[in-house]
C-alpha positions in Angstrom: -0.1 -0.3 -0.1 1.5 3.6 -1.1 1.8 6.5 1.5 -0.6 8.2 -0.3 -3.5 5.6 0.2 -3.1 5.9 4.2 -6.1 8.2 5.4 -4.4 11.4 6.8 -6.1 13.0 9.7 -8.4 15.8 9.8 -6.8 18.7 11.1 -10.1 19.9 12.0 -11.1 17.0 14.3 -10.4 16.7 17.8 -7.1 14.9 18.5 -7.1 11.7 21.0 -6.0 13.7 23.9 -8.4 16.2 23.0 -10.9 13.6 23.1 -9.5 12.4 26.6 -9.3 15.4 27.9 -11.7 16.0 31.1 -14.6 18.2 31.1 -13.3 21.7 33.3 -14.4 20.9 36.7 -17.2 22.8 39.3 -14.6 24.9 40.8 -12.5 25.8 37.4 -15.4 26.8 35.7 -16.6 29.2 38.6 -12.6 30.6 38.9 -12.4 34.4 38.3 -10.4 34.6 35.2 -7.2 36.1 35.1 -8.4 39.6 33.5 -11.1 39.8 36.2 -8.3 39.3 39.0 -6.2 42.0 37.1 -9.0 44.8 37.5 -10.2 43.8 40.9 -6.5 44.2 41.8 -6.7 47.2 40.3 -9.9 48.4 42.1 -8.7 47.5 45.2 -5.5 48.8 45.5 -6.9 52.5 44.6 -10.0 52.1 46.8 -7.5 50.6 49.9 -5.5 53.8 49.0 -8.2 55.8 49.6 -9.5 54.2 52.7 -5.7 54.9 53.6 -5.4 58.5 52.8 -8.8 59.1 55.0 -7.3 57.5 57.8 -3.9 59.7 57.3 -5.9 63.0 57.0 -7.5 61.9 60.5 -4.5 61.7 61.9 -3.4 65.0 61.3 -6.4 66.8 62.0 -6.7 64.7 65.4 -9.9 62.8 64.5 -10.5 59.4 65.2 -8.8 57.2 62.5 -11.5 55.0 61.4 -14.6 56.6 62.7 -15.1 58.8 59.4 -15.6 55.4 57.5 -18.6 53.9 59.6 -20.1 56.9 61.1 -20.3 59.9 58.4 -23.7 61.2 58.1 -26.4 59.0 56.8 -24.3 56.1 58.2 -25.3 57.0 61.6 -29.2 55.9 60.6 -28.2 52.7 59.0 -26.4 52.0 62.2 -29.5 52.8 64.1 -31.9 51.2 62.7 -29.6 47.7 62.2 -29.4 48.5 66.1 -32.8 49.5 66.9 -35.1 49.0 64.0 -37.2 51.4 62.6 -39.1 54.4 64.5 -36.6 54.7 67.2 -35.2 57.8 65.7 -36.8 61.1 64.7 -35.2 64.5 64.1 -36.6 67.8 64.2 -35.2 70.1 61.7 -34.0 73.7 62.3 -37.2 74.7 60.8 -39.6 72.4 62.3 -39.7 69.6 60.0 -40.0 66.3 61.1 -37.5 63.6 60.0 -37.8 60.0 60.9 -35.9 57.0 59.8 -38.3 55.6 57.4 -36.7 57.5 54.9 -33.9 54.9 54.7 -34.7 51.5 52.5 -34.1 48.4 54.8 -31.5 46.0 52.9 -28.3 47.5 53.9 -29.4 48.0 57.8 -30.5 44.3 57.5 -27.5 42.7 56.5 -25.5 44.6 58.9 -28.0 43.4 61.6 -27.6 39.7 60.3 -23.5 39.9 60.3 -23.7 41.6 63.9 -25.7 38.9 64.7 -23.5 36.2 63.1 -20.2 37.1 63.7 -18.2 38.9 66.6 -18.3 42.6 65.0 -19.8 45.9 66.3 -22.0 47.2 63.9 -19.9 49.9 62.6 -17.5 46.8 61.8 -20.0 44.8 60.0 -21.9 48.1 58.1 -18.0 48.6 56.4 -17.5 45.3 55.6 -20.9 44.6 54.0 -20.0 47.9 52.0 -16.4 47.0 51.3 -17.5 43.1 49.7 -20.3 44.8 47.7 -18.0 47.1 46.2 -16.0 44.1 45.2 -19.2 42.2 43.7 -20.1 45.4 42.1 -16.4 46.0 40.4 -16.4 42.5 39.6 -19.7 42.4 37.9 -18.9 45.4 36.0 -15.8 43.7 34.6 -17.9 41.0 33.8 -20.6 43.2 32.0 -17.8 44.9 30.1 -15.9 42.1 29.1 -19.3 40.2 27.6 -19.9 43.6 25.8 -16.9 44.8 24.8 -13.7 42.6 25.6 -11.2 42.4 28.0 -9.5 46.0 27.6 -12.5 47.9 28.0 -14.0 46.1 30.8 -10.7 46.7 32.6 -10.5 50.6 32.0 -14.4 50.2 33.2 -13.4 48.9 36.5 -10.5 51.2 36.8 -12.7 54.6 35.9 -14.9 53.6 38.2 -12.4 53.2 41.0 -11.1 56.7 40.3 -14.0 58.8 40.3 -14.0 62.1 42.5 -16.4 60.5 45.3 -15.7 56.9 45.1 -14.5 57.0 48.5 -17.9 56.8 49.4 -18.1 52.7 48.0 -16.0 52.0 50.9 -17.3 53.8 53.7 -20.6 52.7 55.5 -23.3 53.7 52.9 -25.5 52.1 50.6 -24.0 53.0 46.8 -21.9 50.0 47.0 -24.5 47.7 47.7 -26.6 49.2 45.4 -24.0 49.4 42.7 -23.8 45.5 43.0 -27.3 44.5 42.7 -27.8 46.9 39.8 -25.0 45.5 37.5 -25.3 42.3 38.3 -29.2 42.6 37.5 -28.6 44.4 34.0 -25.5 41.4 33.2 -28.4 39.0 33.6 -30.9 41.3 31.1 -28.4 41.4 28.5 -27.9 37.3 29.3 -31.6 36.6 29.0 -31.4 35.3 32.6 -34.8 36.7 33.5 -35.5 35.3 36.9 -32.2 36.5 38.2 -32.5 40.1 36.5 -36.1 40.5 38.3 -34.7 39.1 41.4 -31.7 40.9 41.7 -33.8 44.4 40.7 -36.2 43.9 43.6 -33.1 43.6 46.1 -31.9 46.8 44.3 -35.5 48.2 45.3 -35.4 47.4 48.9 -32.0 49.2 49.0 -32.3 52.8 47.6 -35.3 54.6 46.2 -33.4 55.0 43.2 -34.2 51.0 43.1 -36.8 51.9 40.2 -34.2 52.6 37.9 -33.3 49.1 37.4 -36.9 47.8 37.6 -37.4 50.2 34.7 -34.3 48.9 32.8 -35.4 45.2 33.3 -39.6 46.1 32.3 -37.9 48.5 28.8 -35.6 45.4 27.8 -38.4 42.7 28.6 -40.9 44.7 26.6 -38.8 45.3 23.4 -37.5 41.6 23.6 -41.1 40.5 23.8 -41.8 42.7 20.6 -38.7 41.9 18.6 -39.7 38.0 19.3 -43.2 38.8 18.3 -44.3 37.4 21.8 -42.6 34.1 21.7 -40.7 34.5 24.7 -39.8 32.6 27.7 -42.2 32.5 30.9 -39.4 33.5 33.0 -39.1 37.1 30.9 -42.9 37.6 32.5 -41.9 36.3 35.6 -38.6 38.5 36.1 -40.7 41.7 34.9 -43.2 41.3 37.6 -40.6 40.4 40.2 -38.4 43.7 39.2 -40.1 46.6 41.1 -41.7 44.4 44.0 -39.1 45.5 46.7 -39.0 49.5 45.7 -43.1 49.3 45.6 -43.0 46.6 49.1 -40.9 49.1 50.8 -43.0 52.5 49.3 -46.5 50.9 50.5 -45.3 49.4 54.0 -44.0 53.3 54.8 -47.5 54.6 53.5 -49.4 51.9 55.5 -47.3 52.9 58.7 -48.5 56.8 58.2 -51.6 56.3 57.4 -51.5 57.2 53.7 -50.7 54.1 51.7 -49.8 55.9 48.3 -48.5 59.1 49.9 -46.7 58.3 52.9 -43.4 57.5 51.9 -43.0 60.8 49.6 -44.5 62.9 52.7 -41.7 61.4 54.9 -39.0 62.3 52.1 -40.2 65.9 51.6 -39.5 66.8 55.5 -35.4 65.4 54.2 -36.3 68.0 51.4 -36.1 65.1 48.8 -38.2 65.3 46.1 -38.8 65.4 42.5 -39.3 68.6 41.2 -38.6 68.6 37.8 -34.9 70.2 38.5 -36.4 73.4 39.8 -34.7 73.3 43.2 -31.4 72.2 41.7 -31.7 75.2 39.0 -32.4 77.7 41.9 -29.1 76.6 43.7 -27.1 76.8 40.5 -28.1 80.6 40.7 -27.4 81.1 43.9 -23.7 79.3 42.9 -22.9 81.9 39.9 -23.7 84.8 42.2 -22.8 84.3 45.2 -20.2 81.2 45.1 -19.8 78.5 47.4 -17.8 75.7 49.2 -15.6 73.9 46.7 -17.2 70.7 47.0 -20.5 72.7 45.3 -18.9 73.6 42.1 -17.4 70.3 41.8 -20.6 68.7 42.4 -22.0 71.3 39.4 -19.2 69.6 36.8 -19.7 66.4 37.6 -23.5 66.3 37.1 -22.7 68.2 34.1 -20.1 65.8 32.9 -22.9 63.2 33.8 -25.6 64.7 31.3 -22.7 64.6 28.5 -21.5 61.4 28.8 -25.5 60.0 28.8 -25.6 61.9 25.5 -22.1 60.2 24.3 -23.9 56.4 25.5 -27.1 57.3 23.7 -24.8 57.8 20.4 -22.6 54.9 21.4 -25.5 52.9 20.7 -25.5 51.0 24.4 -27.5 48.4 25.0 -31.3 49.6 25.5 -31.1 48.6 29.3 -28.1 50.2 30.1 -29.1 53.3 28.5 -32.7 53.2 30.4 -30.9 52.6 33.6 -28.5 55.5 33.5 -31.5 57.6 31.9 -33.9 57.5 34.4 -31.1 57.2 37.5 -29.6 60.8 36.0 -33.0 62.0 35.8 -33.8 61.0 39.6 -30.6 62.7 40.4 -30.7 66.1 38.3 -34.7 66.4 38.9 -34.5 65.8 42.4 -34.2 68.4 45.4 -32.4 67.9 48.1 -28.8 69.0 49.1 -26.4 69.3 45.8 -23.4 68.3 47.5 -24.8 64.5 47.0 -25.7 64.3 43.8 -22.2 62.9 42.8 -22.6 60.2 45.4 -25.9 59.5 43.9 -24.5 59.6 40.5 -22.0 56.4 41.6 -24.2 53.4 40.5 -24.5 55.0 37.1 -21.7 52.9 35.6 -22.8 53.0 32.4 -21.6 56.6 31.7 -18.3 55.4 31.6 -18.4 53.0 28.5 -17.8 55.8 26.0 -14.5 57.0 28.0 -13.3 53.3 28.6 -14.0 52.4 24.6 -11.8 55.5 23.6 -9.1 54.5 26.5 -8.9 51.3 25.7 -8.5 52.0 22.3 -5.5 54.5 23.1 -3.9 52.0 25.1 -3.0 50.0 22.2 -0.9 52.9 20.4 -0.1 55.4 23.8 -0.3 53.2 27.0 2.0 56.0 28.7 -0.8 58.3 28.4 -3.2 56.2 29.6 -1.1 55.4 32.3 -0.4 59.3 33.1 -4.3 59.9 33.2 -5.5 57.2 35.3 -2.4 58.1 38.1 -4.0 61.7 37.9 -7.4 61.0 38.2 -6.3 58.6 41.0 -4.6 61.2 42.9 -7.5 63.2 42.4 -9.5 60.7 43.5 -7.5 59.8 46.9 -7.2 63.6 47.7 -10.8 64.8 47.3 -12.2 61.8 48.6 -10.6 62.2 52.1 -11.4 66.0 52.0 -15.5 65.5 51.5 -15.0 62.6 53.8 -12.9 64.4 56.6 -12.4 68.1 56.4 -15.6 69.6 54.3 -19.0 69.8 56.1 -21.6 69.6 53.3 -23.5 66.5 53.2 -22.4 63.1 51.5 
């Protein structure tokens, strides 16, 4: 027999070794990819450096070293709810308003209470631990979502940009932004992957975390309707189940407060009004900007104005970038609630921390720049990190404006 008659192996066919290769184990399938580990290490390094700067500034100003991490502004309300439950803390404002703890949603203090009960932590330590764990989960979710849409480079830059936002220090103190961000990003990722029950369940939890949880529910609902129209109604029952689940956390707490106040539909909003927190289509914000332009103000307020205006521009770029509908709806609704809401203007940058889709256009641009001019990207990243660390310590320790 000539050698030409011997069958040649098909190069496209799997080899015997490949056929014998065992399937990846459960642990291997759930192992964090190398790219994600790099992004998470970058995020952790920046934010732990931010914590260190806060501690250093506390030391220089003679304050308790770590008190600001767990006992800043709203943190005290969350800790009191975790320790004593609702209806035990009421404050009378100088103008005679009655502020009650019903304004704060229950998921974060509930987690603090659970951790404090199960482990030998103080409520303050439990609050910081929950915030740190949630920040890590949010950063990982941000990488996974970014990698799913745009690849490793954009995902890494996306996480890095989120870590160096001016108010990113508030992701590592006893506030709800990190927990809300984690629930939001994973819910939206589940929408993109068509996992509707998970998307709705996580959206419901986000609705128990912050009043802006309605933005996550809106994103799930709009994406579900769009998918149903695209498929001409031929969608799995899980899509409609997830859509119905999504607003239940937010709506349930709103109605519970309304029931407690005796005004089922308006009670919660009456409670929020005592905090000067209402949706007025931006009238209060415009009035504040006018006062700021005429009389000037503390450095925190001009910076907050610049951040809000930048967010509006980035939303326009996000729309032009043809981002997935769920991300656009989430960012649009949350941005509308922040810009159109009254209340302390200095808190608006914190409320914008979870609006991570706004970072997609600059992340994509920086990822393209990295291929040709990596030194420029590193220089910009270092500058943003320095500003974030110093400004974060300033707003947390030095400034007296509400976070």
